[in-house]
Each structure stands twice: as C-alpha cells, then as structure tokens.
N, C-alpha and C positions, 0 to 999 in steps of 0.2 A: 383709474376707473372707479366709479362709484359702486360700492357694494352695500346693499342695505337689506334689512328684513323685508320679506315679501310684502307685508301689509303696507309698509312705508313706500315701497317701490310702486305699488298700485296707486296709492294716493298721489305720489309725485307725477306718475304718468297722466293721471286725470287732470292734474293742475297744469301740466305743460302741454297738453294736447292741442290747445288753441293756437300754439305758435307755429303749426306746420304750414300755414298758408292763410291768406286773407280771402274772404268771400265777399265780393262786391257785386250786387245786383245779379246774383246767380252765377257769377264767374269766379273761378279761382285765380287770383292775381298774385304773381310773384315779383312784379316789377313794373317799371314805366319806361316809355321812350322819351328821351330828352335829346337835346342837340347842342352843339358848340359850333359857333362860327369861327372858322380857322383862317387867320391871315397867312399863317405859314404855309398851309396847304392850298389856300385859295378856294375853299369850299365849306359848305355847312356839313358837319359830321354828326350823324345820328349816333346816339349811345343808348344802350339798354342798362337800366339801373335797378338794382334790388337793394332795399334798405330793410334790415331786420326790424321786427316789432320790438319796442323797448321804451323806456321812460325818456322824458324830455332831456334828461342830463346825460344819457348814454352816448358814448362815442365808439366808433367801430373801425377796425382795420379795413383797408380797401384792397380788393382783388381786381386787377385789371386783366381782362381776358381778350386776347387777340382772336381774330375770326369769331367775334362775339356772337353773331347770329347762329353759328354752328354749335357753340359750347355753353352759352349762357344758362339755359334751363338746367342742364345736367350739373353744372358747377353750383348753381344756387341750391338745387335739390340735395346735392351731396353735402354741402356745408350745413344746411338745415338738419340733415340727418345726423351729422356728427356733433352738432351743438345744441339741439333742441329735442328732437324726436326720441321718445323712450327715455327721457331724462339724461341723454348723452351730454357730456362736456369734453369731447375729444379735441375740440378746437374752439376758438372764439367765434361768436357771431360776427359776421363780416358783411360789409357793403360789397356788392359785386357790380363791376362796370364792364359790360360787354361792348367791344368796339367792332361793329360790322365794317365790312370792307367797301370801298368805292373803287379802288384799283389795288388789288392785293399784291400783284407783282411789284408795283411801284413802291408801296409802303413797307413791305416786309423783306425786301432784299437790300443788302448793304452797298453793293456796287453795281454799275451797269455792265451788262454783257450783251453781245450781239446774238449769241445762241450758244447752246451747249447740248448738242444732240447726244443721245436721244432724250435727255432730261428736259430740255427747254429749247423750243424752236424760236426763230427770229420774231414771229408774230407776238408770242407771249413775252419775249424778252425786251420788246421795243421800249416799254416804259420803266424798265428795271432800274434799281439803284437809288431809290428815294428814301432809304431807311433812315438816314441821318435827319432828314426833314421830318419824318414821322416821329422819331424819338423827340425831336425839338417840339413838335406839336403836343406830345404827351406831357413833356416837362413844363412848357411855358404857357400852354393854353388849357389842355384838358385837366391836368391835376389842379391848377389853381381854381378852375371852375368847380370841380367836384368838392374841393376843400372849402370853398366859399358857400356852397349851396347845401351840402349834406353834412351829417354829424360824423366827421371823420376823426380817427385817431392817427398818430404818426406812422404806424406800421403799414407798409405797402408790399404787395406781391404782384408778380407778373407771370402770366401763363400763356404759352404759345406752342402750337403743333405744326410740324412740317416747315413751311416758310415762316409760320409764326414762331416756331422753335428757333429758326435762324435769327429772327428779330430779337428773341429773348437773349440769344448768345451775343448778338451785337450790342445790346444794351448792357448786359453783364460785363462784357469785355471792355467797353469804352465809356460807359456811363453808370458805373456800378453804384454810385451814390443814390440813384433814383429809387431803388427798391431794396427791401430787406431780404426778400426771398424770391427765388425764380424756379418755375416749373418748366423744364425744357423737354418737349415731347417729340422724339424721332426727328430731330432738326435736319434741315437740308444743308449739311456742312460741306457737301461737294461743290457748293456754289463758287463760281469764279476760280476754278482750279484750287479750291480749298484755301482761298486767301484768308477768310476770317478764321478758319481753323488754325492756320499758322500764327495769326496774331494772338489768338486765345492761348495757344501753347506757350508763347513767349510771356504773355501777361501773367499766366498762372505761376510761372517760375519766378517772376520778379516782384509781384505785388503781394500785399497782405489783404486778407478778406475777413478779418475778425468781425463777428456779428452778422455775417452774411450766410445765407443758406441756398443751396441749389440741388435740385433733384433732376436726374436725367433718365428718361424712359427710352429704351431701345426696342423697336419692333422687330419681329422676325420677317425680314424681307429676303431671306436666303433663297438662292436658286436650288433646284432639285440636285441632290448629290452633295451639297455643301453643308458644313456645320460651322459653328461659331469659331472653331480653331482654324479650319482649312481656309475660311474666307479671308482671314487676315494676311494670307500669303498670295491670294489671288490678285490679278492685275486687270481683270476685265471691267468694262464699263458697267456691266450688269450688276456688279457688287460694289460699285463706287459709293453708293449712298450709305450702306451699312458699314463699309470699311472706314469711311470718314467719321462716322459717329463713334465707332470703336476706338479710333485714334484720339478722339476727344475724350472718351472715357479713360483711356490710358493716361492722358495728360492730367486729368483730375486726380487719378489714383497716385500718380508719380509725385505730385506737389502737395503733399499733406502738410508741409511746413507753413503754408500760407494762411492757415487758420480758418479756411472755409469749412462750414458744416455741409458735407457733401455725401450723396449716395446716388449710385447709378444702378440700374437693373435692366437686364435683358429679359424680355417677355417672350418666351419661346412659343406661347400659344396665342399671341396676338399679332395681327397684321398692322400695317401702317395706318389703316382706317379705324381699327378697333382699339388701338392702344390708349387714346386720350383718357378715357374714363378711369381705367385701373391705375394709370400713372398718377392722375390727379388725386385719387384716393390715397394711394401709398405715399405720395408726397406730403399731403396734409398730415397724415399720421406721423411721418418722419419729422417734419418741421415742428410739430406741436407735441412731441413725445413727452414733454414736461407739463402739458396743460391739464390733464385730468387730475382731480384730487381724489386720492384713494380713501374712501370712507368704509370703515369696518363695522362689524357687529358691536365690537367693544365701544366704538365711538357713540353708538346710539344708546348706550346705557351709561354714559359718562355722568358722574355726579359731582365732578370737581371743577367744571368750567374749562377743562383742557380742550374740549371739542371746538369752542370758539377760537381758542388760540391756534388751533390747527388751521382754521380758515384764515386767520390773520397772517400766519406765516406763509401759507400757500400763496395767497394773493400778493404778498410782498415779493415773493420769488417770481411770480408771473409778471409783476410790474417791472422788475429788473430785466427779465428776459425780453419782454415786448417793447420796452423803452418808453413806457408811459404808465400812469397810475391805473391799475385795474381793480375792480371791486366785485365781490360776489353779487348775484342777483338779489335784490331787496326782498322779493317775494319768497325766494328760496329760504333765506335766513329767517324771515318772519314765520314761515311754515315750520321750520325746525324748532324755533322758539316755542311755538304753541304746542308742538308735539311733546317737548320736554316738560312744558307746564302741565299738560294733561296727565302726565305720568308722575307729577309731583317731584321731578328732578329739578328743584328750584334754582340751585346755583348755576347749573348749565343753562337753564331757561333765561335767567337774568343776564348771563354773559352774552348770550346770543342776541337778546333784545338790545343790550347796550352796544354790541357790535354794529347793529343796524343804525343806531343813533350816531355812532362815530362815522360810519360810511355815508349815511344819507340824512344829514342834519336839516336839509331843506324839505323833507317829507313829513307831512303831518302824521302819517300812519305809523311811523316808528315810535313816536311819542304816545300815540293811542295804544299801541301794542304793549309798550313798556308799562303803561298805566294798568293794563289788564293783569300783568304779572304782579304789580304792587298791590292791586286790589286782592289778588289771590292769596297773598301772604299777609294781608291785613294792614298794610301801610297806606292808609287812606290819605294822609296828609301829602305824601310825596306823589300819590296817584293824581291828586288834584293839580299839583304843580305840572305834571306831565300832560294832563288833559288841557290845561290852559295853553301850554306850548303848542299842542296840536291845533287848537281852535284859533290861535293867533296866525297860524299858517293857512288853515282852511276851515272855515265855519262849516261844520257838518252835523247832521242830526245824531249820528251814533255817539260821537264824542260829547256833544252837548248834553245828551240824555244821561250819560255816565256821570258827567260833572254835576248836573242838577241833582241826581240821586245821591251822590256822595255829600254834596253840600247840604242837602235836605236832611240827611242822616246825622249831620253834626249838630243840628238845631235841637 
C-alpha cells in the first residue's frame, strides 16, 4: 500500500482524479456494447466491454463476468476504485467483459436435467445442459475476438454467481487452462445430484494447479434454527444448496498439495442475493495481495537512487506473478522525478527519469523530462541530446523552445 507525505498524497489525488470515468456529451461512460456472432451457439451475443484509460502501448488483464448485465457496473467500479481512485494500486487496471444472458439455464449448467424440485421445475430445466457449448464459445469465439480487438494482456479471470458460479466451477474443473483466476460466488453445486461437485472433488485430489487462484464465497442461506455446523449433518432438501457448497469448500481445504492459491469464506451477514459484491472485493484483494508497492516516508527523502531500484524490483516481481511484462505508470514516475528534482535530490531524480526512459523509450516526454533534469544540473550538452531525441519522436512546441534556448545560449 502506498504511504506518502500528505502534501504528495494530495498532489497525486489531483493528478489521478481524471481516471475515475469518462464524460462524453454530458454522460458518464464506463463501457460500450459490442457483439460477437457465435457459430457454436447459433446466435449473436451482446457483450459489455470496459477498457481502462491508458497509453497506446498499455495492455490489460481481462475479467470475464457471467450474468454480465447484473454485475458489470459494480465490477468495473470496484476495479477502478482499487487501481485508480485515491491513488490506489491494489490491483491492476483491467478490461472487463460482461456477458449478458440469452438462455441462462442453457449456458450456465453443465448437464441436462428434467427437473429437481423444489430448486428447478421442468419448465426452467427444459434447455439445461449447454455449459460445454458455452465454454467452447468463450474459448474459441469470444476470447479470440476480445484479444484481436482490445489491448489485452495474457492474464484472464472468470467471475460467476449462482448458476454463474456453477459455470465457473465447470470451467475450473474441466478447462482450467482458460483462466488464471476464478471467483466462484455461492455456486449451485446441488445441480444434477451433485454430479459436478463429485467431479471437482476427484480433480482436486489428482491434478496440480500451480499458478492458478480461486476464491469461493458462501452465502448465509441457513434455515431458522440452523448454524454452519449443524447444517452439515442435515439431510433435508432445504439445506442442499449450502451443504453442497460446504462440501466443495472441504474438498479445496483437504487438497492443499495441488498448489492452488485458494481461499473460501462464509459470509454470515450476506444472503444469496447480496453476496457478489463483497466476495468480488475480497477475491481481488486476495488474488493481488502482492500488487501494492509499499512506499514509505524514507523513500520520499531518498538521496541515493534506491527509490527507483525499488520500483524496478517491484515491477519485475509483478511481471513474474502476472506472467507478462508490467511497468509502472509513466506519468507517476515522471511526477516522482520532478518532485525529487524540485527538492534538489538530484541522484534520485536522475534515476527516476532514466527509469522512465528504460520503460518508455517510445515516449517523447521521457526525454524531455530527463532534459529538464540535465538543465537543472547545468549539463546543457546532454540536455540538447535528449531534447533532440524527444523532437525526433514528436515535434512539439515545449521541447523545441528548450532546444532553441539552449543552442542560442551556446553562441
């Protein structure tokens, strides 16, 4: 978690405030509606897509959200809160793809059943069992479309609640290669006499899940007079939903040898309907517990250049964890560099500006900023070199004026 002197915090908040949402023609816009023509499902599927604000070279992990029309806005808002608002860096900026339903029972259930009263009557069960087709749609049509059209990084997450949670478990159990992390929210593991539950129990004992993460949220659906211990001995239909999830939780806890990064939590104060938001928040904090970079007061008075090495080391670790190259925000490093420059902590200022040059060699601004440092220490010759690099990338008035002034002063 970033900790900084208050005056720096206020400046960073002002700098980052713009990222909380786009305003277009008087509307606050968090995404767009796109569509994918599916041969597998035989229909055109609407998708809701949020792409973070960022530079042209930025790539982002992708979060796929089942029941997308019900959870899209809350997931987008939560991720923005955790990675942008108030200077937070609790998780990466991420593309969010919401998948609204056309036939929820068909797409989110793994097997066909005729009925399972009182949970599911025959009318609702009629189209059940299309889960494998839906997963094939995600893998072979939706993901390639998203990766071709949007600035995606390799990391992918799947979120699902209730039947959506059941689909998450079907994907995790039988197609684990598709996602890096899974948020499974109060899943309907009672489905088809717990068939998928039994398959998952077997897979957890036999397979390895190194590099994968799963968070399980369990709602309080207990009947009056029941508690979390009593219900596990109950045999009534009324408790089958929570008993099935608790059996799933036990299987995860039992098989720690498989390398899965796992956490499950029972939310005593949340119902089946209220549990998604708090589970998603806790899951993101759990998955990305390594993501925040701890910056101390000592770092802000560094005069040795160690501060920039802290950035370099942290982002090298993030790259290893996420599976692709990650870089600090260019504007953030630039701001830090000028802050140290203004306080005449020249060695650290230099190391930060050079860090930006290493990370963003295609940006004219990193050379222009490094030139400002060189001008401040009186190294006009090298400042001219850096300004010429900036202008070779982008002819701009600011860099041109600095270069003209420096070259005029030489005559």
